[in-house]
C-alpha positions as a LaTeX table, in Angstrom:
\begin{tabular}{lrrr}
\hline
Residue & $x$ (\AA) & $y$ (\AA) & $z$ (\AA) \\
\hline
Unk1 & $-69.44$ & $-10.98$ & 69.02 \\
Unk2 & $-73.01$ & $-11.89$ & 67.99 \\
Unk3 & $-74.51$ & $-15.13$ & 69.29 \\
Unk4 & $-75.53$ & $-17.95$ & 66.98 \\
Unk5 & $-79.09$ & $-18.80$ & 67.99 \\
Unk6 & $-80.72$ & $-22.22$ & 68.06 \\
Unk7 & $-83.31$ & $-20.95$ & 65.58 \\
Unk8 & $-80.60$ & $-19.93$ & 63.11 \\
Unk9 & $-78.86$ & $-23.30$ & 63.61 \\
Unk10 & $-82.08$ & $-25.22$ & 62.80 \\
Unk11 & $-82.64$ & $-23.05$ & 59.72 \\
Unk12 & $-79.06$ & $-23.66$ & 58.46 \\
Unk13 & $-79.37$ & $-27.39$ & 59.16 \\
Unk14 & $-82.55$ & $-27.65$ & 57.04 \\
Unk15 & $-80.92$ & $-25.67$ & 54.25 \\
Unk16 & $-77.90$ & $-27.98$ & 54.32 \\
Unk17 & $-80.14$ & $-31.08$ & 54.16 \\
Unk18 & $-81.94$ & $-29.61$ & 51.13 \\
Unk19 & $-78.62$ & $-28.94$ & 49.35 \\
Unk20 & $-77.39$ & $-32.48$ & 50.03 \\
Unk21 & $-80.64$ & $-34.00$ & 48.77 \\
Unk22 & $-80.53$ & $-31.86$ & 45.63 \\
Unk23 & $-76.90$ & $-32.81$ & 44.99 \\
Unk24 & $-77.61$ & $-36.56$ & 45.43 \\
Unk25 & $-80.52$ & $-36.40$ & 42.96 \\
Unk26 & $-78.39$ & $-34.66$ & 40.33 \\
Unk27 & $-75.60$ & $-37.23$ & 40.86 \\
Unk28 & $-78.06$ & $-40.10$ & 40.29 \\
Unk29 & $-79.31$ & $-38.50$ & 37.07 \\
Unk30 & $-75.75$ & $-38.07$ & 35.78 \\
Unk31 & $-74.86$ & $-41.68$ & 36.61 \\
Unk32 & $-77.96$ & $-42.98$ & 34.81 \\
Unk33 & $-77.14$ & $-40.89$ & 31.74 \\
Unk34 & $-73.53$ & $-42.11$ & 31.70 \\
Unk35 & $-74.58$ & $-45.75$ & 32.00 \\
Unk36 & $-77.22$ & $-45.57$ & 29.29 \\
Unk37 & $-75.45$ & $-43.42$ & 26.70 \\
Unk38 & $-72.05$ & $-43.71$ & 25.11 \\
Unk39 & $-69.89$ & $-40.60$ & 24.97 \\
Unk40 & $-69.22$ & $-38.91$ & 21.62 \\
Unk41 & $-66.77$ & $-40.95$ & 19.57 \\
Unk42 & $-68.15$ & $-44.25$ & 20.89 \\
Unk43 & $-65.78$ & $-44.62$ & 23.85 \\
Unk44 & $-67.06$ & $-45.99$ & 27.12 \\
Unk45 & $-67.27$ & $-43.61$ & 30.07 \\
Unk46 & $-64.65$ & $-44.06$ & 32.78 \\
Unk47 & $-67.11$ & $-45.79$ & 35.10 \\
Unk48 & $-67.62$ & $-48.63$ & 32.58 \\
Unk49 & $-63.95$ & $-49.43$ & 31.85 \\
Unk50 & $-62.83$ & $-53.02$ & 32.33 \\
Unk51 & $-61.25$ & $-53.67$ & 35.71 \\
Unk52 & $-58.08$ & $-55.77$ & 35.61 \\
Unk53 & $-58.00$ & $-58.48$ & 38.25 \\
Unk54 & $-55.06$ & $-58.03$ & 40.58 \\
Unk55 & $-53.24$ & $-61.07$ & 41.90 \\
Unk56 & $-52.60$ & $-61.04$ & 45.63 \\
Unk57 & $-48.81$ & $-61.31$ & 45.77 \\
Unk58 & $-48.87$ & $-62.58$ & 49.36 \\
Unk59 & $-50.42$ & $-65.88$ & 48.23 \\
Unk60 & $-48.61$ & $-66.48$ & 44.91 \\
Unk61 & $-45.10$ & $-67.05$ & 43.56 \\
Unk62 & $-44.42$ & $-65.40$ & 40.22 \\
Unk63 & $-42.25$ & $-66.99$ & 37.50 \\
Unk64 & $-41.32$ & $-66.03$ & 33.94 \\
Unk65 & $-39.81$ & $-68.08$ & 31.09 \\
Unk66 & $-36.34$ & $-66.63$ & 30.38 \\
Unk67 & $-34.86$ & $-69.13$ & 27.92 \\
Unk68 & $-36.36$ & $-71.40$ & 25.25 \\
Unk69 & $-34.11$ & $-73.80$ & 23.29 \\
Unk70 & $-30.99$ & $-71.87$ & 24.45 \\
Unk71 & $-32.37$ & $-68.54$ & 23.20 \\
Unk72 & $-33.08$ & $-65.71$ & 25.63 \\
Unk73 & $-36.73$ & $-64.66$ & 25.80 \\
Unk74 & $-38.92$ & $-62.91$ & 28.32 \\
Unk75 & $-42.39$ & $-64.33$ & 28.01 \\
Unk76 & $-45.23$ & $-65.81$ & 30.01 \\
Unk77 & $-46.14$ & $-64.97$ & 33.56 \\
Unk78 & $-46.81$ & $-68.06$ & 35.65 \\
Unk79 & $-48.34$ & $-67.89$ & 39.12 \\
Unk80 & $-48.30$ & $-70.80$ & 41.59 \\
Unk81 & $-49.53$ & $-70.99$ & 45.17 \\
Unk82 & $-46.91$ & $-70.09$ & 47.77 \\
Unk83 & $-48.04$ & $-72.85$ & 50.10 \\
Unk84 & $-47.80$ & $-75.74$ & 47.62 \\
Unk85 & $-46.21$ & $-74.20$ & 44.52 \\
Unk86 & $-42.71$ & $-75.23$ & 43.54 \\
Unk87 & $-40.50$ & $-74.26$ & 40.61 \\
Unk88 & $-41.25$ & $-77.71$ & 39.17 \\
Unk89 & $-45.02$ & $-77.09$ & 39.23 \\
Unk90 & $-44.37$ & $-73.70$ & 37.61 \\
Unk91 & $-42.31$ & $-75.48$ & 34.92 \\
Unk92 & $-45.29$ & $-77.70$ & 34.08 \\
Unk93 & $-47.38$ & $-74.59$ & 33.54 \\
Unk94 & $-44.55$ & $-72.90$ & 31.65 \\
Unk95 & $-44.46$ & $-75.74$ & 29.10 \\
Unk96 & $-47.75$ & $-74.47$ & 27.68 \\
Unk97 & $-46.30$ & $-70.96$ & 27.39 \\
Unk98 & $-43.20$ & $-72.29$ & 25.61 \\
Unk99 & $-45.24$ & $-74.21$ & 23.02 \\
Unk100 & $-47.44$ & $-71.18$ & 22.51 \\
Unk101 & $-44.32$ & $-69.03$ & 21.97 \\
Unk102 & $-43.12$ & $-71.53$ & 19.33 \\
Unk103 & $-46.60$ & $-71.35$ & 17.70 \\
Unk104 & $-47.42$ & $-75.02$ & 18.29 \\
Unk105 & $-51.11$ & $-75.48$ & 19.12 \\
Unk106 & $-53.81$ & $-78.12$ & 19.45 \\
Unk107 & $-53.05$ & $-81.76$ & 18.66 \\
Unk108 & $-49.62$ & $-80.75$ & 17.31 \\
Unk109 & $-48.53$ & $-80.15$ & 20.93 \\
Unk110 & $-47.46$ & $-83.81$ & 21.09 \\
Unk111 & $-44.58$ & $-82.83$ & 18.79 \\
Unk112 & $-43.57$ & $-79.92$ & 21.03 \\
Unk113 & $-40.23$ & $-80.90$ & 22.51 \\
Unk114 & $-38.61$ & $-77.94$ & 24.18 \\
Unk115 & $-35.89$ & $-77.11$ & 26.67 \\
Unk116 & $-36.41$ & $-74.01$ & 28.80 \\
Unk117 & $-35.47$ & $-72.18$ & 32.00 \\
Unk118 & $-37.67$ & $-70.15$ & 34.31 \\
Unk119 & $-36.86$ & $-67.35$ & 36.73 \\
Unk120 & $-38.70$ & $-66.50$ & 39.91 \\
Unk121 & $-39.62$ & $-62.82$ & 39.86 \\
Unk122 & $-41.73$ & $-62.66$ & 43.02 \\
Unk123 & $-41.15$ & $-59.48$ & 44.98 \\
Unk124 & $-38.64$ & $-60.14$ & 47.74 \\
Unk125 & $-37.23$ & $-63.30$ & 46.15 \\
Unk126 & $-33.61$ & $-63.76$ & 45.07 \\
Unk127 & $-34.64$ & $-63.86$ & 41.37 \\
Unk128 & $-33.10$ & $-67.31$ & 40.96 \\
Unk129 & $-33.15$ & $-69.05$ & 37.57 \\
Unk130 & $-34.41$ & $-72.67$ & 37.65 \\
Unk131 & $-33.67$ & $-75.24$ & 34.98 \\
Unk132 & $-32.95$ & $-76.14$ & 32.32 \\
Unk133 & $-36.05$ & $-78.28$ & 31.99 \\
Unk134 & $-36.96$ & $-80.54$ & 29.07 \\
Unk135 & $-40.65$ & $-80.70$ & 28.36 \\
Unk136 & $-43.08$ & $-82.43$ & 26.05 \\
Unk137 & $-46.72$ & $-83.49$ & 25.96 \\
Unk138 & $-47.93$ & $-87.07$ & 26.21 \\
Unk139 & $-51.33$ & $-88.32$ & 25.02 \\
Unk140 & $-53.33$ & $-90.00$ & 27.75 \\
Unk141 & $-55.72$ & $-92.94$ & 27.50 \\
Unk142 & $-59.51$ & $-92.58$ & 27.60 \\
Unk143 & $-59.57$ & $-93.94$ & 31.17 \\
Unk144 & $-57.14$ & $-91.24$ & 32.36 \\
Unk145 & $-58.86$ & $-88.35$ & 30.55 \\
Unk146 & $-60.42$ & $-85.75$ & 32.81 \\
Unk147 & $-63.39$ & $-83.55$ & 31.97 \\
Unk148 & $-62.74$ & $-79.96$ & 33.01 \\
Unk149 & $-65.40$ & $-77.33$ & 33.74 \\
Unk150 & $-67.15$ & $-76.20$ & 30.58 \\
Unk151 & $-67.14$ & $-79.68$ & 29.01 \\
Unk152 & $-63.49$ & $-79.57$ & 27.91 \\
Unk153 & $-61.72$ & $-82.95$ & 27.94 \\
Unk154 & $-58.01$ & $-82.98$ & 28.72 \\
Unk155 & $-56.31$ & $-85.31$ & 26.24 \\
Unk156 & $-52.66$ & $-84.29$ & 26.71 \\
Unk157 & $-50.48$ & $-84.41$ & 29.82 \\
Unk158 & $-47.40$ & $-82.19$ & 30.34 \\
Unk159 & $-44.20$ & $-84.13$ & 31.02 \\
Unk160 & $-41.34$ & $-82.04$ & 32.42 \\
Unk161 & $-37.94$ & $-83.25$ & 33.57 \\
Unk162 & $-35.03$ & $-81.27$ & 34.92 \\
Unk163 & $-31.78$ & $-81.71$ & 33.04 \\
Unk164 & $-28.89$ & $-82.48$ & 35.38 \\
Unk165 & $-25.88$ & $-80.28$ & 34.85 \\
\hline
\end{tabular}
């Protein structure tokens, strides 16, 4: 069996380094071309597609509205913190989803009076249905109004009560 000499090893090592360098340069050129030019047909290359933000399920509870005004629906995904989130806090968030489902927007939300139920659909939960809740919006005074980031002023407050069976 012939021996592999140190000289041959050094020669092969240099050749490998040259191939790697050449490959890296061609990869950079291809990436620059893909970022600057659109593909035929106007579609974005795969590298520029929008990335959907994933919610860490270890830190959140996941709820869905399953009934609005005694009609079965499956709408709205509501996430609340596991540490401080309760079905009641999820119901406050769900009120917005219910009014949106009924196509009531803006200042007309004050007239949105709805009864609804929510179901926890967090992985590993018992998929329990909470409710029924009755919800509406209440206008708040100037003193109570809060300015949110972006200059938005909150003028309505969600009011949710659980209906005793």
